[in-house]
C-alpha positions in Angstrom: -3.5 -42.9 2.8 -1.8 -42.1 -0.5 1.5 -40.3 -0.8 1.3 -36.5 -0.8 1.6 -35.0 -4.3 4.5 -32.8 -5.3 2.4 -29.6 -4.7 1.3 -30.8 -1.3 4.8 -31.4 -0.3 5.8 -28.0 -1.6 2.9 -26.4 0.5 4.0 -28.2 3.6 7.6 -27.2 3.1 6.5 -23.5 2.6 4.6 -23.7 5.8 7.5 -24.9 7.8 9.8 -22.3 6.2 7.4 -19.6 7.0 7.0 -20.7 10.6 10.9 -20.6 10.9 11.4 -17.3 9.2 8.5 -15.9 11.4 10.2 -16.9 14.7 10.9 -13.8 16.8 8.7 -11.5 14.8 5.5 -10.4 16.5 2.4 -11.8 15.0 4.2 -13.7 12.3 3.5 -17.3 13.5 -0.1 -16.6 14.3 -0.6 -14.9 10.9 1.0 -17.9 9.0 -1.0 -20.4 10.9 -4.3 -18.5 10.4 -3.7 -18.0 6.6 -2.9 -21.7 6.2 -5.9 -22.7 8.3 -8.2 -20.4 6.2 -7.2 -22.1 2.9 -6.9 -25.6 4.2 -10.4 -26.5 3.0 -9.6 -25.7 -0.6 -10.4 -28.6 -2.9 -7.5 -30.4 -4.3 -8.8 -30.0 -7.8 -8.4 -26.2 -7.4 -4.9 -26.4 -8.5 -4.6 -22.8 -10.0 -5.8 -21.2 -6.8 -3.4 -23.5 -4.7 -0.4 -22.5 -7.0 -1.4 -18.9 -6.8 -1.5 -19.0 -3.0 1.8 -21.0 -3.0 3.5 -18.3 -5.1 2.1 -15.6 -2.9 3.4 -17.4 0.2 6.9 -17.6 -1.4 6.9 -13.8 -2.0 5.9 -13.3 1.8 8.7 -15.7 2.8 11.3 -13.7 0.9 10.0 -10.5 2.6 10.3 -12.3 5.9 13.8 -13.4 5.2 15.0 -10.1 3.8 15.6 -8.7 7.2 13.4 -5.5 6.6 10.3 -7.2 8.2 10.2 -6.6 11.9 6.6 -7.8 12.5 3.7 -9.4 10.5 0.2 -8.5 10.8 -3.1 -8.2 8.9 -5.6 -5.4 8.5 -8.9 -7.0 9.9 -12.0 -5.0 10.7 -13.5 -6.4 13.8 -17.2 -6.0 14.5 -17.9 -3.7 17.6 -20.9 -4.3 19.9 -22.7 -1.2 18.5 -22.3 -2.3 14.9 -25.5 -3.8 13.2 -25.3 -7.4 12.0 -25.8 -6.1 8.5 -22.3 -4.8 8.5 -23.3 -1.4 7.1 -20.4 1.0 7.8 -17.9 1.1 10.7 -19.0 1.7 14.3 -19.9 5.3 15.2 -20.1 6.3 11.5 -23.3 7.8 9.9 -24.8 6.5 6.6 -23.7 8.2 3.4 -27.1 10.2 3.1 -27.0 11.5 6.7 -25.2 14.8 7.5 -25.9 16.6 4.4 -23.7 17.2 1.2 -20.3 15.5 1.1 -18.3 18.5 -0.1 -17.5 21.5 2.1 -19.9 23.7 0.1 -23.4 23.8 1.6 -26.4 23.2 -0.6 -26.4 26.8 -1.9 -22.8 26.6 -3.1 -21.4 29.1 -0.7 -18.6 28.3 2.0 -20.4 30.3 4.7 -20.0 28.8 8.2 -23.5 28.7 9.7 -22.1 28.9 13.2 -20.1 32.1 12.9 -21.7 33.7 9.8 -18.4 33.7 7.8 
């Protein structure tokens, strides 16, 4: 196997630094590992994307080292057992066309509440 390129060495160094900086912060190590694993299959020829992700990782490292970060997480929408495989909407929500008009005015334009007549 050939020697790693300069960019590969930088990425591996960033990985180690992020793991060290994330010690003691809930979710940080798992997030770093997951993020690197997700992008591990990028082709070596996609240098622009790799450099972009490297710069993004450097910024995240600075945030972790700044002392203001107490934890690290990600916003992930998990599919519930009631959600359809098509992924249309969150569990328990109705489609956009169900439930009538989107604004508080009913179809006649008045704000009358049909339940109490006001």
